[in-house]
C-alpha positions as MATLAB code, in Angstrom:
seq = 'MLLKRNHGDEHPYWPAGPFKIRLPFIHYRWELAETVQGMVMFVVGMAMIPLLQKYLGLPYDVALAYVVICGIGFMLPNLLGVPFVPGWITPAIPVVLLFIGGFEPGPDAIKALVALQLMVTAVFLFMGVTRLGSKLVNAIPNSIKAGILLGAGIAAITGEISEGGRAYNTPISLGLGALITAFVLFSLSFRDWVETHRWAKTIAGYGMVPGMLIAMAIGWGVGEYKLPEVEFGISSPNFTAIWDYLPFTIGMPGIDLMIAAIPTAIIAYIIAFGDIIVGQSLLSRVDHLRPDEKIEVDVDRVHLVTGLRNLMHSFFAPYPGLAGPLFTGAMATIAERYRYGRSAMDTIYSGAGIFWIVGFIALFVLPLITLFKPVLPIALSITLLITGYLCIAVAVEQIDNATSMGVAGLMGVVLAVHGAAWGLGTGLVLYFLIEYRAKKNIQPEEPIHVEENAASVD';
ca = [
      67.374  118.333   58.280;
      65.605  119.668   61.342;
      63.049  117.507   63.117;
      59.770  119.425   62.824;
      57.288  120.077   65.564;
      53.567  119.725   64.969;
      51.529  122.682   66.136;
      50.747  122.448   69.835;
      53.112  119.533   70.545;
      56.149  119.328   72.736;
      59.312  119.945   70.749;
      60.887  116.740   69.264;
      63.545  114.955   71.340;
      65.357  111.653   71.743;
      64.281  109.886   74.961;
      67.000  108.804   77.319;
      65.644  107.573   80.637;
      64.558  110.585   82.725;
      66.130  112.917   80.172;
      65.106  114.278   76.763;
      68.000  114.980   74.410;
      67.848  117.887   71.938;
      70.743  118.971   69.685;
      71.283  122.079   67.512;
      70.785  121.621   63.790;
      68.942  118.353   64.465;
      66.204  119.366   66.854;
      66.349  123.143   66.634;
      67.779  125.973   64.540;
      70.547  128.448   65.233;
      69.402  131.760   66.740;
      71.172  135.001   65.789;
      70.062  137.121   68.787;
      71.294  134.515   71.327;
      74.567  134.281   69.304;
      75.188  137.995   69.888;
      74.197  137.729   73.584;
      76.416  134.685   74.087;
      79.455  136.408   72.587;
      79.203  139.106   75.285;
      77.570  137.353   78.218;
      80.187  134.580   78.316;
      82.175  137.207   80.218;
      79.846  136.597   83.148;
      81.140  133.020   83.278;
      84.766  134.287   83.088;
      83.984  136.711   85.928;
      84.414  133.774   88.295;
      88.183  133.804   87.575;
      89.072  136.557   90.102;
      87.237  134.619   92.842;
      89.012  131.402   91.887;
      92.346  133.179   92.066;
      91.616  134.962   95.352;
      89.828  132.275   97.372;
      91.257  129.035   95.966;
      94.731  130.319   94.987;
      94.501  129.230   91.314;
      96.749  130.574   88.558;
      94.842  132.375   85.788;
      95.265  129.588   83.180;
      94.015  126.946   85.632;
      91.064  129.149   86.610;
      90.243  129.443   82.914;
      90.222  125.638   82.695;
      87.751  125.585   85.578;
      85.570  128.034   83.647;
      85.638  125.775   80.556;
      84.421  122.862   82.653;
      81.677  125.121   84.015;
      80.803  125.950   80.382;
      80.248  122.252   79.687;
      77.884  122.183   82.667;
      76.022  125.199   81.375;
      75.208  123.314   78.115;
      73.951  120.179   79.835;
      70.455  121.226   81.055;
      69.171  122.235   77.621;
      70.770  119.164   76.048;
      68.996  116.894   78.609;
      65.521  118.446   78.396;
      65.417  121.411   80.810;
      64.044  124.583   79.124;
      65.955  127.013   81.374;
      69.093  129.056   80.861;
      71.215  127.626   83.676;
      73.677  129.636   85.784;
      75.260  129.664   89.226;
      73.355  129.780   92.526;
      74.302  133.433   92.349;
      72.587  134.722   95.538;
      74.475  132.089   97.494;
      77.884  133.285   96.344;
      78.434  135.703   99.294;
      77.374  132.951  101.707;
      79.744  130.463  100.044;
      82.614  132.990  100.201;
      81.955  133.461  103.912;
      82.289  129.703  104.300;
      85.463  129.153  102.302;
      86.942  132.486  103.333;
      87.792  130.949  106.691;
      90.314  128.606  105.069;
      93.744  129.344  103.631;
      93.693  129.748   99.788;
      95.053  126.562   98.284;
      94.354  122.953   99.258;
      92.481  123.860  102.459;
      89.987  126.161  100.726;
      89.597  123.750   97.789;
      88.810  120.858  100.141;
      86.227  123.009  101.919;
      84.585  123.922   98.612;
      84.616  120.288   97.441;
      82.883  119.337  100.718;
      80.242  122.016  100.113;
      79.669  121.074   96.497;
      79.345  117.356   97.406;
      76.736  118.252  100.059;
      74.830  120.363   97.497;
      75.086  117.439   95.018;
      73.682  115.040   97.622;
      70.728  117.360   98.407;
      69.771  117.852   94.741;
      70.067  114.207   93.773;
      68.142  113.049   96.874;
      65.343  115.551   96.217;
      65.242  114.682   92.537;
      65.159  110.911   92.978;
      62.639  110.974   95.873;
      60.603  113.874   94.414;
      60.564  115.493   97.817;
      61.884  118.884   96.661;
      58.738  120.942   96.486;
      57.259  119.358   99.630;
      60.308  120.266  101.735;
      60.649  123.813  100.536;
      56.925  124.487  100.914;
      57.222  123.328  104.553;
      59.809  126.033  105.342;
      58.223  129.131  106.943;
      58.071  132.161  104.647;
      60.032  134.242  107.154;
      62.932  131.785  107.041;
      62.932  131.788  103.217;
      62.780  135.568  103.197;
      65.610  135.773  105.766;
      67.822  133.598  103.559;
      67.090  135.801  100.532;
      67.559  139.044  102.495;
      70.852  137.797  103.905;
      72.106  136.787  100.473;
      70.943  140.090   99.000;
      72.524  142.208  101.768;
      75.808  140.251  101.536;
      75.886  140.597   97.772;
      75.363  144.386   97.773;
      77.452  145.252  100.851;
      80.340  143.152   99.527;
      80.377  145.339   96.404;
      79.803  148.808   97.935;
      81.719  148.502  101.193;
      85.363  149.614  101.483;
      87.525  147.347   99.386;
      84.626  146.147   97.235;
      84.674  146.408   93.456;
      81.912  149.023   93.268;
      83.582  151.024   96.049;
      86.878  151.077   94.130;
      85.445  151.835   90.683;
      82.155  153.670   91.416;
      81.712  155.513   88.117;
      81.739  152.523   85.733;
      79.992  150.096   88.066;
      77.542  152.612   89.445;
      76.342  153.729   86.013;
      76.509  150.213   84.555;
      74.427  148.756   87.369;
      71.863  151.571   87.124;
      71.487  151.133   83.364;
      71.188  147.361   83.691;
      68.562  147.680   86.432;
      66.654  150.209   84.347;
      66.528  147.907   81.309;
      65.558  144.857   83.353;
      63.187  146.217   85.957;
      62.012  149.750   85.230;
      58.247  150.163   84.758;
      58.873  153.221   82.609;
      61.197  151.275   80.283;
      58.648  148.453   80.134;
      56.123  151.012   78.852;
      58.615  152.177   76.196;
      59.112  148.567   75.072;
      55.436  148.383   74.223;
      55.517  151.567   72.123;
      59.053  151.961   70.696;
      60.928  149.482   68.489;
      64.384  150.723   69.713;
      63.382  149.974   73.313;
      62.196  146.499   72.358;
      65.507  145.870   70.593;
      67.524  146.972   73.664;
      65.316  144.840   75.950;
      65.989  141.841   73.740;
      69.666  141.910   74.766;
      68.992  142.032   78.548;
      72.143  142.680   80.610;
      74.386  143.224   77.569;
      73.829  146.984   77.025;
      74.504  147.895   80.689;
      77.658  145.747   80.845;
      79.047  147.107   77.557;
      78.397  150.716   78.651;
      80.007  150.048   82.050;
      83.081  148.595   80.323;
      83.341  151.526   77.913;
      83.065  154.003   80.841;
      85.606  152.030   82.886;
      88.130  152.237   80.044;
      87.242  155.864   79.282;
      87.722  157.204   82.856;
      90.693  155.003   83.583;
      89.080  152.798   86.266;
      90.173  149.734   84.234;
      93.158  149.148   82.053;
      92.758  149.180   78.304;
      92.896  145.671   76.850;
      95.841  144.183   75.026;
      93.987  142.178   72.371;
      95.697  139.033   71.213;
      94.699  136.742   68.353;
      94.507  132.990   68.254;
      92.926  130.344   70.477;
      92.962  130.498   74.278;
      94.914  127.929   76.243;
      93.206  126.715   79.428;
      95.731  124.699   81.411;
      94.126  121.251   81.668;
      97.466  119.671   82.629;
      98.134  121.820   85.711;
      94.485  121.603   86.782;
      95.168  118.167   88.396;
      97.315  119.859   91.061;
      94.236  121.666   92.278;
      91.688  118.833   92.362;
      90.731  116.370   95.126;
      92.404  113.513   93.185;
      95.733  115.183   94.027;
      95.186  117.239   97.192;
      92.916  114.675   98.841;
      89.235  114.468   99.633;
      87.678  116.526  102.448;
      87.110  114.851  105.813;
      83.793  114.166  107.539;
      84.256  117.246  109.720;
      84.336  119.495  106.643;
      81.297  117.749  105.188;
      79.299  118.371  108.371;
      80.494  122.008  108.549;
      79.271  122.527  104.981;
      75.698  121.292  105.613;
      74.112  124.650  106.674;
      75.555  126.457  103.659;
      74.452  123.598  101.372;
      70.884  123.781  102.732;
      70.743  127.553  102.184;
      72.090  127.142   98.644;
      69.482  124.540   97.876;
      66.596  126.679   99.170;
      67.824  129.633   97.072;
      68.209  127.353   94.003;
      64.689  125.972   94.473;
      63.444  129.546   94.474;
      65.245  129.975   91.108;
      63.327  126.979   89.768;
      60.045  128.671   90.804;
      61.183  131.957   89.114;
      62.024  129.967   85.931;
      58.604  128.348   85.889;
      56.996  131.761   86.383;
      58.977  133.333   83.506;
      57.895  130.545   81.136;
      54.256  130.503   82.304;
      54.043  134.190   81.418;
      54.791  133.478   77.741;
      53.687  129.871   77.302;
      50.013  130.814   76.751;
      51.113  133.281   74.033;
      52.705  130.408   72.029;
      50.059  127.743   71.399;
      52.395  126.220   68.807;
      54.630  124.684   71.475;
      53.906  122.801   74.700;
      56.713  123.581   77.180;
      57.378  120.929   79.792;
      59.119  121.952   83.062;
      59.877  118.728   84.936;
      61.119  119.793   88.406;
      62.542  116.350   89.122;
      64.619  116.522   85.909;
      65.838  119.983   86.891;
      66.952  118.571   90.244;
      68.734  115.631   88.612;
      70.593  117.719   86.035;
      71.590  120.332   88.630;
      72.796  117.520   90.889;
      74.935  116.004   88.106;
      76.438  119.425   87.323;
      77.415  119.939   90.927;
      78.899  116.402   91.046;
      81.003  117.209   87.936;
      82.198  120.431   89.651;
      83.063  118.622   92.904;
      85.655  116.440   91.202;
      86.806  118.567   88.238;
      86.234  122.245   89.035;
      85.026  123.113   92.583;
      83.214  126.389   92.036;
      82.295  129.274   94.417;
      79.179  129.956   92.296;
      78.085  126.285   92.579;
      75.826  125.007   89.778;
      72.331  126.521   89.774;
      69.201  125.918   87.698;
      68.692  129.495   86.382;
      70.489  132.547   85.038;
      67.586  134.869   85.745;
      68.637  137.862   83.624;
      69.336  135.784   80.478;
      66.205  133.636   81.015;
      63.975  136.716   81.309;
      65.446  138.168   78.123;
      65.048  134.969   76.117;
      61.492  134.376   77.396;
      60.595  137.922   76.381;
      61.808  137.311   72.798;
      60.086  133.913   72.676;
      56.714  135.542   73.168;
      56.837  137.186   69.717;
      56.198  133.952   67.844;
      57.882  131.126   65.966;
      59.533  133.459   63.477;
      61.279  135.232   66.375;
      62.330  131.994   68.135;
      61.311  128.572   66.809;
      61.388  126.876   70.240;
      62.422  127.840   73.742;
      65.176  125.203   73.452;
      66.786  127.000   70.513;
      67.050  130.278   72.433;
      68.172  128.741   75.732;
      70.465  126.232   74.041;
      72.282  128.537   71.630;
      73.056  131.075   74.340;
      75.471  128.901   76.302;
      76.744  126.952   73.245;
      78.027  130.267   71.880;
      79.232  131.213   75.370;
      81.246  127.972   75.478;
      82.778  128.546   72.025;
      83.656  132.128   73.019;
      85.902  130.769   75.836;
      88.370  129.627   73.193;
      88.344  132.841   71.125;
      91.442  134.604   72.318;
      90.553  138.098   70.949;
      87.324  138.031   72.978;
      89.055  136.670   76.065;
      91.797  139.296   76.002;
      89.348  142.106   75.154;
      87.277  141.446   78.264;
      90.025  140.261   80.618;
      90.691  143.696   82.232;
      86.948  144.251   82.916;
      86.002  140.865   84.365;
      85.211  142.487   87.746;
      82.493  144.556   86.024;
      80.629  141.438   84.871;
      80.760  139.829   88.273;
      79.840  143.022   90.143;
      76.851  143.878   87.996;
      75.642  140.311   88.261;
      75.927  140.391   92.047;
      74.314  143.857   92.405;
      71.387  142.842   90.217;
      71.123  139.556   92.070;
      71.130  141.442   95.404;
      68.264  143.637   94.203;
      66.288  140.579   93.057;
      66.904  138.748   96.355;
      65.570  141.672   98.431;
      62.589  142.172   96.090;
      61.628  138.494   96.213;
      62.218  138.292   99.963;
      59.717  141.125  100.544;
      57.147  139.255   98.429;
      57.428  136.323  100.866;
      56.357  138.475  103.876;
      52.801  139.324  104.771;
      53.051  140.735  108.297;
      55.340  142.804  110.519;
      56.382  139.915  112.810;
      57.583  137.841  109.891;
      59.447  140.832  108.525;
      61.195  141.295  111.890;
      62.243  137.641  111.976;
      63.436  137.731  108.355;
      65.289  141.037  108.755;
      67.227  139.955  111.852;
      68.000  136.573  110.328;
      69.152  138.205  107.127;
      71.591  140.588  108.916;
      73.091  137.768  110.993;
      73.446  135.544  107.893;
      75.139  138.364  105.906;
      77.604  139.125  108.712;
      78.330  135.744  110.298;
      77.488  133.122  107.628;
      75.031  130.370  106.966;
      75.143  128.390  110.180;
      74.628  131.361  112.489;
      72.020  132.854  110.119;
      69.967  129.672  109.832;
      70.230  129.025  113.599;
      69.167  132.552  114.430;
      66.209  132.381  112.052;
      64.923  129.138  113.535;
      65.245  130.395  117.138;
      63.474  133.668  116.282;
      60.744  131.865  114.353;
      59.815  129.525  117.209;
      60.361  132.194  119.882;
      58.516  135.102  118.268;
      56.450  134.035  115.238;
      55.293  130.467  115.730;
      51.670  130.051  116.820;
      49.713  126.859  117.458;
      47.114  126.151  114.804;
      44.286  126.678  117.238;
      45.160  130.362  117.560;
      42.557  132.387  115.800;
      43.426  135.955  114.990;
      45.759  136.437  112.031;
      48.116  139.374  112.208;
      47.372  142.470  110.116;
      49.118  142.125  106.749;
      51.760  144.516  105.489;
      50.340  146.554  102.652;
      52.707  146.628   99.673;
      52.301  149.167   96.867;
      51.175  147.715   93.552;
      53.706  147.476   90.728;
      56.460  146.470   93.161;
      59.651  145.249   91.513;
      59.229  141.862   89.918;
      61.855  139.250   89.350;
      61.990  139.545   85.618;
];
């Protein structure tokens, strides 16, 4: 029997130290819409497999085992009291690939990624335990934050559309799929249709799913991707061979690698903290429309859970995507459906929780795995292209004058081309050389005027 929530209260939970445990069928009901989304969107999680094979040198079945471990991590935040749909630190992926791309695939690259993930773990846990997270990020100049986002956005998009990139090699399916996904997620015209047409509201409720399915169908139809060879049964992630690719076997990274990973870890953390702010914003937009539930977003708890997920990855599945607090596309979709009342979604935890529980189950359903296996690059590419758009849009929102834009733009280009250390160093030098002014200086610079209705992060 479900534990019931009184009107206006926080949803029931079992207290466990800094965490609040909630389980399906005990604390919340099963949600059909998120079941459908999870059965398709799990392919985004599987889309990490090509990167694991290319950059770490993993066989397919071992990479699948990595993805299963990541799936466990995806379920943890909701279980422990975080009302977000978690994901990777997606905008940091191009920066991470620049870092590990300098190492030979195999033990060297794995050690480098373990070093990076341990540094990310240390940052998150330190900020969560000391509660210094928001204070530190707020102290970073907006131009530096914007430069990080611009660099990540530029790297994400250029990596896809440049020669040899996935979108470059399969432009029809990925081009149309990305455009359709962007239209559903961000278009002001489509947002107007959602308010007046039921069919548009239904499509919007499935977020990135329509664009991805259309891209996959086009890819098969025009021959850009092989047709699937569907098999039946249960998938077989290779948890035995996985030990040959973990630090227990290949050895832990040295201090030199740990130090080399620090700039990339700092950038990943700043991007991830931005995701936390985006998640809070998405929930605040709908929270006042649902007086029946009080939603608690504890930033310290988000830090702790994200740190624990990165720690798990460090030892059992070092991951180029790292472990991030928010899957923005899925969170925006679920928050939008949540606004329509308790009959649509009983609690934010039922929507956010069921999404990745179904996604985890789907990793063992061999017909789904084999159906989507040929088109895994589509899921990763659309995710990165949409993320690149979001990074650039959010970066511009950080800037209020031309000098800051110049610093951010130059920093972003250097970061995208030469990696985190050079990008961060360039940004700091430019900030103090060009932008920094003593507090006694009087005249503020003329602001940049941005058109209303600029693209938003949802």
